[in-house]
py3Dmol code that shows the C-alpha trace and the ligand (Angstrom):
import py3Dmol

protein = """\
ATOM      1  CA  MET A   1      83.514 117.574 121.691  1.00  0.00           C
ATOM      2  CA  ASP A   2      79.775 117.058 121.763  1.00  0.00           C
ATOM      3  CA  PRO A   3      78.978 113.391 120.997  1.00  0.00           C
ATOM      4  CA  ALA A   4      75.445 113.989 119.742  1.00  0.00           C
ATOM      5  CA  THR A   5      76.598 116.659 117.270  1.00  0.00           C
ATOM      6  CA  LEU A   6      79.302 114.440 115.804  1.00  0.00           C
ATOM      7  CA  ALA A   7      76.945 111.427 115.678  1.00  0.00           C
ATOM      8  CA  ALA A   8      74.319 113.518 113.863  1.00  0.00           C
ATOM      9  CA  TRP A   9      76.947 114.625 111.340  1.00  0.00           C
ATOM     10  CA  TYR A  10      78.034 111.009 110.820  1.00  0.00           C
ATOM     11  CA  SER A  11      74.448 109.893 110.155  1.00  0.00           C
ATOM     12  CA  THR A  12      74.417 112.028 107.010  1.00  0.00           C
ATOM     13  CA  ALA A  13      78.114 112.264 106.060  1.00  0.00           C
ATOM     14  CA  ALA A  14      79.310 108.685 106.657  1.00  0.00           C
ATOM     15  CA  ARG A  15      81.203 107.210 103.743  1.00  0.00           C
ATOM     16  CA  ASP A  16      79.189 104.418 102.175  1.00  0.00           C
ATOM     17  CA  LEU A  17      81.498 101.427 102.460  1.00  0.00           C
ATOM     18  CA  PRO A  18      80.332  97.814 102.096  1.00  0.00           C
ATOM     19  CA  TRP A  19      81.816  96.646 105.407  1.00  0.00           C
ATOM     20  CA  ARG A  20      79.609  99.216 107.125  1.00  0.00           C
ATOM     21  CA  ARG A  21      76.557  97.258 106.015  1.00  0.00           C
ATOM     22  CA  THR A  22      77.554  94.137 107.928  1.00  0.00           C
ATOM     23  CA  ARG A  23      78.027  93.141 111.548  1.00  0.00           C
ATOM     24  CA  ASP A  24      79.974  90.034 110.607  1.00  0.00           C
ATOM     25  CA  PRO A  25      83.156  90.249 112.741  1.00  0.00           C
ATOM     26  CA  TRP A  26      85.229  88.354 110.158  1.00  0.00           C
ATOM     27  CA  ALA A  27      84.221  90.714 107.330  1.00  0.00           C
ATOM     28  CA  ILE A  28      84.936  93.705 109.579  1.00  0.00           C
ATOM     29  CA  LEU A  29      88.295  92.280 110.624  1.00  0.00           C
ATOM     30  CA  LEU A  30      89.295  91.801 106.976  1.00  0.00           C
ATOM     31  CA  SER A  31      88.400  95.414 106.188  1.00  0.00           C
ATOM     32  CA  GLU A  32      90.346  96.723 109.179  1.00  0.00           C
ATOM     33  CA  VAL A  33      93.443  94.675 108.430  1.00  0.00           C
ATOM     34  CA  LEU A  34      93.388  95.721 104.773  1.00  0.00           C
ATOM     35  CA  LEU A  35      92.777  99.406 105.416  1.00  0.00           C
ATOM     36  CA  GLN A  36      95.659  99.758 107.849  1.00  0.00           C
ATOM     37  CA  GLN A  37      98.102 100.241 105.000  1.00  0.00           C
ATOM     38  CA  THR A  38      96.035 100.173 101.827  1.00  0.00           C
ATOM     39  CA  GLN A  39      93.980 102.998 100.273  1.00  0.00           C
ATOM     40  CA  VAL A  40      90.188 102.626 100.588  1.00  0.00           C
ATOM     41  CA  ALA A  41      89.580 102.179  96.823  1.00  0.00           C
ATOM     42  CA  ARG A  42      92.175  99.421  96.631  1.00  0.00           C
ATOM     43  CA  GLY A  43      91.055  97.933  99.948  1.00  0.00           C
ATOM     44  CA  LEU A  44      87.525  97.594  98.555  1.00  0.00           C
ATOM     45  CA  GLU A  45      88.725  95.449  95.692  1.00  0.00           C
ATOM     46  CA  TYR A  46      90.802  93.167  97.923  1.00  0.00           C
ATOM     47  CA  TRP A  47      88.119  92.961 100.593  1.00  0.00           C
ATOM     48  CA  SER A  48      85.500  91.694  98.123  1.00  0.00           C
ATOM     49  CA  ARG A  49      87.914  89.240  96.565  1.00  0.00           C
ATOM     50  CA  LEU A  50      89.073  87.805  99.903  1.00  0.00           C
ATOM     51  CA  LEU A  51      85.564  87.562 101.304  1.00  0.00           C
ATOM     52  CA  VAL A  52      84.193  85.721  98.281  1.00  0.00           C
ATOM     53  CA  ARG A  53      86.938  83.115  98.509  1.00  0.00           C
ATOM     54  CA  PHE A  54      87.134  83.039 102.333  1.00  0.00           C
ATOM     55  CA  PRO A  55      83.688  83.890 103.726  1.00  0.00           C
ATOM     56  CA  THR A  56      84.634  82.470 107.151  1.00  0.00           C
ATOM     57  CA  PRO A  57      87.825  81.906 109.160  1.00  0.00           C
ATOM     58  CA  ALA A  58      87.337  78.176 108.508  1.00  0.00           C
ATOM     59  CA  ALA A  59      87.459  78.701 104.739  1.00  0.00           C
ATOM     60  CA  MET A  60      90.786  80.497 105.103  1.00  0.00           C
ATOM     61  CA  ALA A  61      92.151  78.026 107.643  1.00  0.00           C
ATOM     62  CA  GLU A  62      91.565  75.166 105.208  1.00  0.00           C
ATOM     63  CA  ALA A  63      93.388  76.958 102.380  1.00  0.00           C
ATOM     64  CA  ASP A  64      97.137  76.872 101.811  1.00  0.00           C
ATOM     65  CA  LEU A  65      99.075  79.966 102.810  1.00  0.00           C
ATOM     66  CA  GLU A  66     100.166  80.230  99.204  1.00  0.00           C
ATOM     67  CA  GLU A  67      96.580  80.695  98.013  1.00  0.00           C
ATOM     68  CA  VAL A  68      95.982  83.419 100.608  1.00  0.00           C
ATOM     69  CA  MET A  69      99.166  85.171  99.528  1.00  0.00           C
ATOM     70  CA  HIS A  70      98.107  84.912  95.897  1.00  0.00           C
ATOM     71  CA  LEU A  71      94.888  86.775  96.651  1.00  0.00           C
ATOM     72  CA  TRP A  72      96.806  89.248  98.795  1.00  0.00           C
ATOM     73  CA  GLN A  73      99.307  89.907  96.022  1.00  0.00           C
ATOM     74  CA  GLY A  74      99.491  93.625  95.235  1.00  0.00           C
ATOM     75  CA  ALA A  75      97.932  94.769  98.517  1.00  0.00           C
ATOM     76  CA  GLY A  76     101.410  95.239 100.042  1.00  0.00           C
ATOM     77  CA  TYR A  77     102.604  94.574 103.590  1.00  0.00           C
ATOM     78  CA  TYR A  78     102.453  90.850 103.023  1.00  0.00           C
ATOM     79  CA  ALA A  79     102.988  89.950 106.654  1.00  0.00           C
ATOM     80  CA  ARG A  80      99.333  90.919 107.138  1.00  0.00           C
ATOM     81  CA  GLY A  81      98.137  88.173 104.783  1.00  0.00           C
ATOM     82  CA  ARG A  82     100.305  85.616 106.520  1.00  0.00           C
ATOM     83  CA  ARG A  83      99.120  86.646 109.991  1.00  0.00           C
ATOM     84  CA  LEU A  84      95.504  86.515 108.872  1.00  0.00           C
ATOM     85  CA  HIS A  85      96.044  82.928 107.797  1.00  0.00           C
ATOM     86  CA  ASP A  86      97.661  82.178 111.195  1.00  0.00           C
ATOM     87  CA  LEU A  87      94.704  83.828 112.915  1.00  0.00           C
ATOM     88  CA  ALA A  88      92.153  81.794 110.922  1.00  0.00           C
ATOM     89  CA  ARG A  89      93.969  78.625 111.910  1.00  0.00           C
ATOM     90  CA  ALA A  90      94.174  79.744 115.554  1.00  0.00           C
ATOM     91  CA  VAL A  91      90.405  80.281 115.894  1.00  0.00           C
ATOM     92  CA  CYS A  92      89.720  76.969 114.128  1.00  0.00           C
ATOM     93  CA  ASP A  93      92.113  75.038 116.373  1.00  0.00           C
ATOM     94  CA  PRO A  94      89.980  72.355 118.090  1.00  0.00           C
ATOM     95  CA  GLU A  95      91.971  72.999 121.300  1.00  0.00           C
ATOM     96  CA  ALA A  96      90.991  76.703 121.278  1.00  0.00           C
ATOM     97  CA  PRO A  97      87.669  77.875 122.750  1.00  0.00           C
ATOM     98  CA  TRP A  98      86.573  79.829 119.650  1.00  0.00           C
ATOM     99  CA  GLY A  99      84.849  77.154 117.584  1.00  0.00           C
ATOM    100  CA  GLY A 100      86.046  78.594 114.281  1.00  0.00           C
ATOM    101  CA  LEU A 101      84.736  82.108 114.967  1.00  0.00           C
ATOM    102  CA  LEU A 102      86.348  85.275 116.258  1.00  0.00           C
ATOM    103  CA  PRO A 103      85.953  85.838 120.019  1.00  0.00           C
ATOM    104  CA  SER A 104      82.592  87.462 120.787  1.00  0.00           C
ATOM    105  CA  PRO A 105      80.567  88.328 123.920  1.00  0.00           C
ATOM    106  CA  ASP A 106      79.208  84.741 123.719  1.00  0.00           C
ATOM    107  CA  THR A 107      82.654  83.166 124.018  1.00  0.00           C
ATOM    108  CA  ALA A 108      84.844  85.726 125.815  1.00  0.00           C
ATOM    109  CA  GLU A 109      84.415  87.780 128.955  1.00  0.00           C
ATOM    110  CA  ASP A 110      86.821  90.405 127.652  1.00  0.00           C
ATOM    111  CA  VAL A 111      86.410  90.453 123.874  1.00  0.00           C
ATOM    112  CA  VAL A 112      89.127  93.061 123.283  1.00  0.00           C
ATOM    113  CA  SER A 113      91.773  91.058 125.196  1.00  0.00           C
ATOM    114  CA  ALA A 114      90.670  87.799 123.569  1.00  0.00           C
ATOM    115  CA  LEU A 115      90.969  89.361 120.115  1.00  0.00           C
ATOM    116  CA  GLN A 116      94.402  90.736 120.978  1.00  0.00           C
ATOM    117  CA  SER A 117      95.587  87.281 121.981  1.00  0.00           C
ATOM    118  CA  LEU A 118      95.209  86.169 118.343  1.00  0.00           C
ATOM    119  CA  PRO A 119      98.007  86.459 115.745  1.00  0.00           C
ATOM    120  CA  GLY A 120      98.256  89.848 114.062  1.00  0.00           C
ATOM    121  CA  ILE A 121      95.588  91.651 116.110  1.00  0.00           C
ATOM    122  CA  GLY A 122      96.814  94.750 117.915  1.00  0.00           C
ATOM    123  CA  PRO A 123      94.943  97.240 120.103  1.00  0.00           C
ATOM    124  CA  TYR A 124      93.514  99.180 117.147  1.00  0.00           C
ATOM    125  CA  THR A 125      92.074  96.173 115.299  1.00  0.00           C
ATOM    126  CA  ALA A 126      90.729  94.595 118.497  1.00  0.00           C
ATOM    127  CA  ALA A 127      88.915  97.806 119.466  1.00  0.00           C
ATOM    128  CA  ALA A 128      87.590  98.284 115.928  1.00  0.00           C
ATOM    129  CA  VAL A 129      86.166  94.744 115.677  1.00  0.00           C
ATOM    130  CA  ALA A 130      84.758  94.795 119.240  1.00  0.00           C
ATOM    131  CA  SER A 131      83.037  98.138 118.737  1.00  0.00           C
ATOM    132  CA  ILE A 132      81.863  97.835 115.133  1.00  0.00           C
ATOM    133  CA  ALA A 133      80.768  94.183 115.218  1.00  0.00           C
ATOM    134  CA  HIS A 134      79.542  93.970 118.837  1.00  0.00           C
ATOM    135  CA  ASP A 135      78.967  97.605 119.801  1.00  0.00           C
ATOM    136  CA  LEU A 136      81.336  97.309 122.775  1.00  0.00           C
ATOM    137  CA  PRO A 137      82.721 100.623 124.134  1.00  0.00           C
ATOM    138  CA  ALA A 138      86.357 100.115 123.097  1.00  0.00           C
ATOM    139  CA  ALA A 139      87.876 103.372 121.823  1.00  0.00           C
ATOM    140  CA  VAL A 140      89.954 103.047 118.656  1.00  0.00           C
ATOM    141  CA  VAL A 141      93.106 105.066 118.142  1.00  0.00           C
ATOM    142  CA  ASP A 142      94.513 105.393 114.641  1.00  0.00           C
ATOM    143  CA  GLY A 143      96.221 108.272 112.843  1.00  0.00           C
ATOM    144  CA  ASN A 144      92.890 109.998 112.207  1.00  0.00           C
ATOM    145  CA  VAL A 145      91.846 109.852 115.850  1.00  0.00           C
ATOM    146  CA  ARG A 146      95.276 111.048 116.958  1.00  0.00           C
ATOM    147  CA  ARG A 147      95.014 114.070 114.663  1.00  0.00           C
ATOM    148  CA  VAL A 148      91.498 114.993 115.840  1.00  0.00           C
ATOM    149  CA  VAL A 149      92.583 114.702 119.493  1.00  0.00           C
ATOM    150  CA  ALA A 150      95.707 116.799 118.895  1.00  0.00           C
ATOM    151  CA  ARG A 151      93.742 119.523 117.093  1.00  0.00           C
ATOM    152  CA  GLN A 152      90.761 119.634 119.425  1.00  0.00           C
ATOM    153  CA  ARG A 153      93.190 120.144 122.323  1.00  0.00           C
ATOM    154  CA  ALA A 154      95.832 122.122 120.395  1.00  0.00           C
ATOM    155  CA  SER A 155      98.397 119.628 121.618  1.00  0.00           C
ATOM    156  CA  ALA A 156     101.488 119.506 119.404  1.00  0.00           C
ATOM    157  CA  SER A 157     102.962 116.212 120.551  1.00  0.00           C
ATOM    158  CA  PRO A 158     100.465 114.165 122.545  1.00  0.00           C
ATOM    159  CA  THR A 159     101.908 110.863 123.740  1.00  0.00           C
ATOM    160  CA  ASP A 160     100.227 107.600 122.752  1.00  0.00           C
ATOM    161  CA  ALA A 161      98.939 107.244 126.315  1.00  0.00           C
ATOM    162  CA  GLU A 162      97.433 110.744 126.257  1.00  0.00           C
ATOM    163  CA  VAL A 163      95.667 110.099 122.961  1.00  0.00           C
ATOM    164  CA  GLN A 164      94.380 106.750 124.240  1.00  0.00           C
ATOM    165  CA  ARG A 165      93.049 108.392 127.422  1.00  0.00           C
ATOM    166  CA  ALA A 166      91.377 111.188 125.466  1.00  0.00           C
ATOM    167  CA  ALA A 167      89.778 108.696 123.074  1.00  0.00           C
ATOM    168  CA  ALA A 168      88.557 106.581 126.015  1.00  0.00           C
ATOM    169  CA  ARG A 169      87.036 109.659 127.680  1.00  0.00           C
ATOM    170  CA  TRP A 170      85.293 110.638 124.454  1.00  0.00           C
ATOM    171  CA  MET A 171      83.909 107.120 124.181  1.00  0.00           C
ATOM    172  CA  GLU A 172      82.577 107.264 127.765  1.00  0.00           C
ATOM    173  CA  ALA A 173      80.884 110.589 127.048  1.00  0.00           C
ATOM    174  CA  ALA A 174      79.424 109.231 123.809  1.00  0.00           C
ATOM    175  CA  VAL A 175      77.942 106.183 125.539  1.00  0.00           C
ATOM    176  CA  GLU A 176      76.514 108.415 128.290  1.00  0.00           C
ATOM    177  CA  ALA A 177      74.912 110.559 125.593  1.00  0.00           C
ATOM    178  CA  GLY A 178      73.303 107.460 124.078  1.00  0.00           C
ATOM    179  CA  VAL A 179      75.588 107.247 121.037  1.00  0.00           C
ATOM    180  CA  SER A 180      76.481 103.720 119.949  1.00  0.00           C
ATOM    181  CA  PRO A 181      80.201 102.826 120.307  1.00  0.00           C
ATOM    182  CA  SER A 182      80.205 101.575 116.729  1.00  0.00           C
ATOM    183  CA  VAL A 183      78.898 104.907 115.446  1.00  0.00           C
ATOM    184  CA  TRP A 184      81.184 106.923 117.686  1.00  0.00           C
ATOM    185  CA  ASN A 185      84.429 105.250 116.662  1.00  0.00           C
ATOM    186  CA  GLN A 186      83.594 105.416 112.992  1.00  0.00           C
ATOM    187  CA  ALA A 187      82.426 109.029 113.277  1.00  0.00           C
ATOM    188  CA  VAL A 188      85.737 110.192 114.793  1.00  0.00           C
ATOM    189  CA  MET A 189      87.734 108.244 112.211  1.00  0.00           C
ATOM    190  CA  ASP A 190      85.602 109.618 109.356  1.00  0.00           C
ATOM    191  CA  LEU A 191      85.957 113.153 110.664  1.00  0.00           C
ATOM    192  CA  GLY A 192      89.740 112.722 110.579  1.00  0.00           C
ATOM    193  CA  ALA A 193      89.707 111.115 107.134  1.00  0.00           C
ATOM    194  CA  THR A 194      87.342 113.505 105.331  1.00  0.00           C
ATOM    195  CA  VAL A 195      87.249 116.849 107.227  1.00  0.00           C
ATOM    196  CA  CYS A 196      90.088 117.076 109.726  1.00  0.00           C
ATOM    197  CA  ARG A 197      92.562 115.982 107.060  1.00  0.00           C
ATOM    198  CA  PRO A 198      96.347 116.226 107.512  1.00  0.00           C
ATOM    199  CA  ARG A 199      96.485 118.847 104.716  1.00  0.00           C
ATOM    200  CA  GLY A 200      93.553 120.804 103.312  1.00  0.00           C
ATOM    201  CA  VAL A 201      91.682 120.748 106.619  1.00  0.00           C
ATOM    202  CA  ARG A 202      88.009 121.745 106.184  1.00  0.00           C
ATOM    203  CA  CYS A 203      87.205 123.501 109.464  1.00  0.00           C
ATOM    204  CA  SER A 204      84.261 125.374 107.923  1.00  0.00           C
ATOM    205  CA  ALA A 205      82.557 122.002 107.338  1.00  0.00           C
ATOM    206  CA  CYS A 206      83.469 120.616 110.760  1.00  0.00           C
ATOM    207  CA  PRO A 207      80.580 119.751 113.090  1.00  0.00           C
ATOM    208  CA  VAL A 208      82.761 120.111 116.197  1.00  0.00           C
ATOM    209  CA  GLN A 209      84.569 123.329 115.384  1.00  0.00           C
ATOM    210  CA  ALA A 210      83.073 125.056 118.437  1.00  0.00           C
ATOM    211  CA  THR A 211      85.239 122.982 120.801  1.00  0.00           C
ATOM    212  CA  CYS A 212      88.407 122.955 118.712  1.00  0.00           C
ATOM    213  CA  LYS A 213      91.324 124.771 120.341  1.00  0.00           C
ATOM    214  CA  SER A 214      93.667 124.507 117.366  1.00  0.00           C
ATOM    215  CA  THR A 215      91.523 126.932 115.332  1.00  0.00           C
ATOM    216  CA  LEU A 216      92.320 129.618 117.918  1.00  0.00           C
ATOM    217  CA  THR A 217      96.076 129.261 117.655  1.00  0.00           C
ATOM    218  CA  GLU A 218      98.388 131.464 115.628  1.00  0.00           C
ATOM    219  CA  GLU A 219      99.932 128.475 113.823  1.00  0.00           C
ATOM    220  CA  GLY A 220      96.538 127.097 112.753  1.00  0.00           C
ATOM    221  CA  PRO A 221      95.094 123.548 112.878  1.00  0.00           C
ATOM    222  CA  GLU A 222      97.463 121.987 110.357  1.00  0.00           C
ATOM    223  CA  SER A 223     100.389 122.534 112.721  1.00  0.00           C
ATOM    224  CA  PHE A 224      98.839 119.917 115.023  1.00  0.00           C
ATOM    225  CA  PRO A 225     100.130 117.380 115.707  1.00  0.00           C
ATOM    226  CA  SER A 226     103.709 118.265 114.782  1.00  0.00           C
ATOM    227  CA  PRO A 227     105.132 115.635 112.431  1.00  0.00           C
ATOM    228  CA  LYS A 228     107.090 112.781 113.946  1.00  0.00           C
ATOM    229  CA  PRO A 229     110.645 112.716 112.587  1.00  0.00           C
ATOM    230  CA  ARG A 230     110.980 109.919 110.082  1.00  0.00           C
ATOM    231  CA  ARG A 231     114.271 108.181 109.427  1.00  0.00           C
ATOM    232  CA  VAL A 232     114.548 106.366 106.150  1.00  0.00           C
ATOM    233  CA  THR A 233     117.529 104.069 105.680  1.00  0.00           C
ATOM    234  CA  THR A 234     118.803 102.914 102.320  1.00  0.00           C
ATOM    235  CA  GLU A 235     119.646  99.303 101.628  1.00  0.00           C
ATOM    236  CA  HIS A 236     121.643  98.202  98.580  1.00  0.00           C
ATOM    237  CA  LEU A 237     120.699  94.841  97.122  1.00  0.00           C
ATOM    238  CA  VAL A 238     121.447  92.690  94.121  1.00  0.00           C
ATOM    239  CA  ALA A 239     118.689  90.667  92.428  1.00  0.00           C
ATOM    240  CA  VAL A 240     119.814  87.708  90.352  1.00  0.00           C
ATOM    241  CA  VAL A 241     117.424  87.060  87.480  1.00  0.00           C
ATOM    242  CA  ASP A 242     118.432  83.945  85.573  1.00  0.00           C
ATOM    243  CA  ILE A 243     116.118  83.161  82.673  1.00  0.00           C
ATOM    244  CA  ASP A 244     115.638  79.811  80.932  1.00  0.00           C
ATOM    245  CA  GLU A 245     115.229  79.231  77.209  1.00  0.00           C
ATOM    246  CA  HIS A 246     111.425  79.581  77.526  1.00  0.00           C
ATOM    247  CA  GLY A 247     111.760  83.058  79.067  1.00  0.00           C
ATOM    248  CA  ARG A 248     110.926  81.880  82.593  1.00  0.00           C
ATOM    249  CA  PRO A 249     112.995  83.186  85.507  1.00  0.00           C
ATOM    250  CA  HIS A 250     114.537  81.082  88.237  1.00  0.00           C
ATOM    251  CA  LEU A 251     112.520  81.902  91.379  1.00  0.00           C
ATOM    252  CA  VAL A 252     113.015  81.012  95.015  1.00  0.00           C
ATOM    253  CA  GLN A 253     110.556  81.215  97.879  1.00  0.00           C
ATOM    254  CA  ARG A 254     111.450  83.827 100.503  1.00  0.00           C
ATOM    255  CA  PRO A 255     111.867  82.520 104.083  1.00  0.00           C
ATOM    256  CA  ALA A 256     108.736  82.218 106.260  1.00  0.00           C
ATOM    257  CA  THR A 257     109.734  85.265 108.318  1.00  0.00           C
ATOM    258  CA  GLY A 258     111.107  88.667 107.375  1.00  0.00           C
ATOM    259  CA  ARG A 259     110.502  90.900 104.396  1.00  0.00           C
ATOM    260  CA  PHE A 260     108.173  89.479 101.696  1.00  0.00           C
ATOM    261  CA  ALA A 261     107.959  86.293 103.765  1.00  0.00           C
ATOM    262  CA  GLY A 262     106.592  83.291 101.903  1.00  0.00           C
ATOM    263  CA  LEU A 263     106.467  85.096  98.566  1.00  0.00           C
ATOM    264  CA  TRP A 264     108.481  84.102  95.515  1.00  0.00           C
ATOM    265  CA  GLY A 265     111.097  86.088  93.644  1.00  0.00           C
ATOM    266  CA  PRO A 266     114.583  85.964  92.125  1.00  0.00           C
ATOM    267  CA  PRO A 267     117.409  85.383  94.617  1.00  0.00           C
ATOM    268  CA  MET A 268     118.326  88.672  96.290  1.00  0.00           C
ATOM    269  CA  HIS A 269     121.503  89.439  98.225  1.00  0.00           C
ATOM    270  CA  ASP A 270     123.057  92.290 100.142  1.00  0.00           C
ATOM    271  CA  ALA A 271     125.160  94.209  97.582  1.00  0.00           C
ATOM    272  CA  ASN A 272     128.292  93.787  99.721  1.00  0.00           C
ATOM    273  CA  SER A 273     127.881  90.071 100.318  1.00  0.00           C
ATOM    274  CA  GLU A 274     130.036  87.294  98.917  1.00  0.00           C
ATOM    275  CA  GLU A 275     126.980  85.891  97.062  1.00  0.00           C
ATOM    276  CA  ALA A 276     126.520  89.232  95.310  1.00  0.00           C
ATOM    277  CA  LYS A 277     130.166  89.316  94.224  1.00  0.00           C
ATOM    278  CA  VAL A 278     129.979  85.765  92.847  1.00  0.00           C
ATOM    279  CA  ALA A 279     126.692  86.524  91.037  1.00  0.00           C
ATOM    280  CA  LYS A 280     128.081  89.687  89.458  1.00  0.00           C
ATOM    281  CA  ALA A 281     131.162  87.919  88.108  1.00  0.00           C
ATOM    282  CA  SER A 282     129.158  85.897  85.579  1.00  0.00           C
ATOM    283  CA  ARG A 283     126.160  88.165  84.789  1.00  0.00           C
ATOM    284  CA  THR A 284     125.366  91.493  83.155  1.00  0.00           C
ATOM    285  CA  THR A 285     123.544  94.376  84.828  1.00  0.00           C
ATOM    286  CA  ALA A 286     120.086  94.967  83.341  1.00  0.00           C
ATOM    287  CA  GLY A 287     119.456  98.130  85.365  1.00  0.00           C
ATOM    288  CA  HIS A 288     118.426  99.415  88.777  1.00  0.00           C
ATOM    289  CA  VAL A 289     115.132  99.525  90.657  1.00  0.00           C
ATOM    290  CA  THR A 290     114.411 101.865  93.573  1.00  0.00           C
ATOM    291  CA  HIS A 291     111.645 100.710  95.867  1.00  0.00           C
ATOM    292  CA  LEU A 292     110.290 102.546  98.890  1.00  0.00           C
ATOM    293  CA  LEU A 293     108.972 100.795 101.976  1.00  0.00           C
ATOM    294  CA  SER A 294     107.690 102.679 105.011  1.00  0.00           C
ATOM    295  CA  HIS A 295     111.109 103.239 106.644  1.00  0.00           C
ATOM    296  CA  ARG A 296     113.423 101.859 104.044  1.00  0.00           C
ATOM    297  CA  ARG A 297     114.603 102.661 100.586  1.00  0.00           C
ATOM    298  CA  LEU A 298     115.754  99.644  98.583  1.00  0.00           C
ATOM    299  CA  GLU A 299     118.240 100.236  95.765  1.00  0.00           C
ATOM    300  CA  VAL A 300     118.318  97.044  93.741  1.00  0.00           C
ATOM    301  CA  GLU A 301     120.822  96.267  91.006  1.00  0.00           C
ATOM    302  CA  VAL A 302     119.206  93.752  88.652  1.00  0.00           C
ATOM    303  CA  LEU A 303     121.586  91.138  87.236  1.00  0.00           C
ATOM    304  CA  LEU A 304     120.733  89.057  84.225  1.00  0.00           C
ATOM    305  CA  GLY A 305     121.917  85.500  83.548  1.00  0.00           C
ATOM    306  CA  LYS A 306     120.855  82.151  82.131  1.00  0.00           C
ATOM    307  CA  ALA A 307     118.935  79.449  83.992  1.00  0.00           C
ATOM    308  CA  ALA A 308     118.565  75.759  83.209  1.00  0.00           C
ATOM    309  CA  LEU A 309     114.949  75.699  84.409  1.00  0.00           C
ATOM    310  CA  GLY A 310     112.756  78.618  85.404  1.00  0.00           C
ATOM    311  CA  ARG A 311     109.277  78.959  86.855  1.00  0.00           C
ATOM    312  CA  ALA A 312     106.178  80.745  85.580  1.00  0.00           C
ATOM    313  CA  PRO A 313     105.943  83.908  87.749  1.00  0.00           C
ATOM    314  CA  ASP A 314     102.144  84.052  87.308  1.00  0.00           C
ATOM    315  CA  ALA A 315     101.807  80.757  89.156  1.00  0.00           C
ATOM    316  CA  HIS A 316     103.636  82.072  92.232  1.00  0.00           C
ATOM    317  CA  PRO A 317     102.747  84.988  94.528  1.00  0.00           C
ATOM    318  CA  THR A 318     105.371  87.714  94.190  1.00  0.00           C
ATOM    319  CA  SER A 319     105.850  91.136  95.804  1.00  0.00           C
ATOM    320  CA  SER A 320     105.500  94.358  93.833  1.00  0.00           C
ATOM    321  CA  LEU A 321     109.272  94.872  94.140  1.00  0.00           C
ATOM    322  CA  ASP A 322     109.914  91.459  92.567  1.00  0.00           C
ATOM    323  CA  ASP A 323     107.377  92.241  89.831  1.00  0.00           C
ATOM    324  CA  ARG A 324     109.333  95.371  88.968  1.00  0.00           C
ATOM    325  CA  VAL A 325     112.681  93.555  89.087  1.00  0.00           C
ATOM    326  CA  LEU A 326     111.381  90.770  86.835  1.00  0.00           C
ATOM    327  CA  ALA A 327     109.799  93.238  84.390  1.00  0.00           C
ATOM    328  CA  LEU A 328     113.074  95.144  84.069  1.00  0.00           C
ATOM    329  CA  ALA A 329     115.050  91.928  83.555  1.00  0.00           C
ATOM    330  CA  MET A 330     112.583  90.659  80.920  1.00  0.00           C
ATOM    331  CA  ASP A 331     112.877  93.948  79.025  1.00  0.00           C
ATOM    332  CA  HIS A 332     116.628  93.381  78.749  1.00  0.00           C
ATOM    333  CA  ALA A 333     116.648  89.617  78.274  1.00  0.00           C
ATOM    334  CA  ASP A 334     117.883  88.286  74.980  1.00  0.00           C
ATOM    335  CA  LEU A 335     114.924  85.959  74.302  1.00  0.00           C
TER     336      LEU A 335
END
"""
ligand_1 = """\
8
SF4
S 87.728 122.516 113.594
Fe 89.180 121.997 112.034
S 90.986 121.324 113.126
Fe 89.319 121.339 114.605
S 88.561 119.232 114.599
Fe 87.338 120.391 113.131
S 88.368 120.103 111.155
Fe 89.792 119.494 112.761
"""
view = py3Dmol.view(width=600, height=400)
view.addModel(protein, "pdb")
view.setStyle({"model": 0}, {"cartoon": {"style": "trace"}})
view.addModel(ligand_1, "xyz")
view.setStyle({"model": 1}, {"stick": {}})
view.zoomTo()
view.show()
């Protein structure tokens, strides 16, 4: 793949995103963390909101986790919000060498490793921040890069190590050709996101079609890479929504680790547990909610009962599953 050709394409075709107009590592980190599992349009909204309230790691470190989770509410994958708060506190720790900022070439010999030593930062995010904020030649590998590698080489099932090696080699070639690491990484990711798409691939608009082996195969580019088998397990749960005389539900805070950690919601139990049996004995069923997570399908039976004292849900961060459970219960509550 010719680096100069792809870089030239990127200079005119790059998506105009606000985090591409900054070199602030914190702003870039926020965008990367958000975009890992959130659509760009949605990510934009959350990115602006988080950055206005927390323009620096110190601003987030000083805030309560609950406030961070409130702003994160609706973005999904809540563990990310919690880890970001942990990270902000870690870089602001007076014992740490970071002085309230993310590791940079001024404070770390190996910026990528230093970033990875912080809570919630994996190889992808570390390489993205190091390259985009500091122009360091760290090759990123995400789903887009994996797809472009697989198609350029017509490789049906490249291993993670093979994709990483290919991406690193491309980065070396790009730097040798005088292309900035920041531009290179973003160009490959943009190619995967807008042209070399999983479905509806646009090879006729591709600047690097000349080197693409998948276009010469009988199966065609969209057969590469072959999909990874995905196992989805179903979990049956019971949500206990007890409502007080003012129409406010009884809410509990989820434990600090595990699913929806730190968020609030009605008590929820495994459908086969003793707690579920006891709860069912004295409540009616309002209905059922099906909720899909990445590898899990949650089937939730929503029970309705009476509470002595509830809480205002708006004042507590809740997950989208709990929002749906509460909405269903409210629709059936005899208020
Ligand atoms: S030619 Fe088609 S399949 Fe190959 S990299 Fe370009 S868009 Fe992807």
